[in-house]
Each structure stands twice: as structure tokens, then as C-alpha cells.
N, C-alpha and C positions, 0 to 999 in steps of 0.2 A: 564707595560712598556715593549716594545719589543726591545728597543735600546740596542745594544751591546757596551761594553766599547771600546773606541778608545784610542790608545796609542799615546802620544805626548811627545816630549823631552822638558825639562826645564833646565835652567842653574841656579843653586843655589850656590851663592858665588864662582863662577868660576868652579864648578863641574857639569857635565852633568848628568842628571838622566831622566828616563822616568816614566810617570804616566799614568795609564789607568783610564779614567772616561767616563761615558756615554756622548754622544754629548750634551744633555741638560745641564749637569753640566759644560762642557767646555764652552758652550755659556754663561751661567750665570756667570761663573768665569771671562770670558773676559769682560762681561758687567760691573761687579763690578769694575774690574781693571780700565776700561776706565772711569767710573763715578768718580773714585777717582784720576784719572790722574796719575796712577801708571803703570809701565810696569808689564806685567804678571809675569815675572821672579822675580821681586822685591817683589810682593805680595806673591808669592809662597814661597820665602825665608823667609818672615816674618811669614807665617803660619808654615813653617818647624821649625823655631826657637821656636815657642810657643807650638808645640805639644810635648807630652810626648813620651818616647821611646816605649811605648806599643801601640801607635797609628801610623798606616801607613800614609804616606803622602797623598795618594788618599782619605783615610777616613777623614783625617784632612781637606782637601779641601772641600769634600762634606759637612762636618759639618759646615765649615765656610760659605759656600753658603747658607745652610739651615738657619743658625742663622741670616745671613744678611737679608734674605727675611722674616723670621719669625718676627724678631725685627721690621722691617719696616712695616709689616702688622698689628702688634699689637700696633704700636706707641711707643714702648719702646726703649730707648737708652741703649746700653750695658754698657756705662760708668756710666750713672746716674741711670739707672733702673727706671726712672720716666717716666710717660706718656708724650709724646710730640705730641699734637694734630696735628701739622703740618705734621707729618710723617705718619699719619694714611692713609691707603689705602681706607677704606670704610668710607667716610664722608657723612653726609646727604646733600642733595642739598641746595644751598643758599636759605634762606627764610623758610626752613623746621623747624617747632617749636616742634619737638618731645621732 
């Protein structure tokens, strides 16, 4: 990957902070927020609240994005940890009897 991190400002619970992420992570993070109908700042604040003090916000956002797409690709729900076939990315075409 040759993309350099880009710094953007976020407002978390009324306080401005800046986060540096690669453009691909910013795009994915915005996509997830839009799909959930949540403002980017609100989703970032939720991630900030859930992260430990030993994890930086940029790393926590990257892990959030990774987990979102990994869980979607495998068909696993974080809450139930059970397979949800409707969430699988790679499904056999209709009529395939494998």
C-alpha cells in the first residue's frame, strides 16, 4: 500500500481531536457510518469509549473497520458469533447444488 495517512478532525463529546488514517480507511469508516445511519463523529465517539487506554484512536478505528468487513465476509455476527448466511459475501449462485 502506498497511501499515506491523512489527518482529519473529529469532534468527540464536544472536544476536537485529529486522527491520521490512510484514505482507504477513511473511506471505509465513512461507508460504515453511512450504512448505519450514524454521523461519523458519533461512531468515532463510540469507538473512543470502547477502546482501552493502551490503544490509540486511529488504531481503534482501523480495527473497527477491519472487524466490520471481516465479520461481514465470514458471515459472523459480533453479537451472536453464529453464522448468518445472509451476511456472507461469497455465496454460490442460485441453483448451485454444491
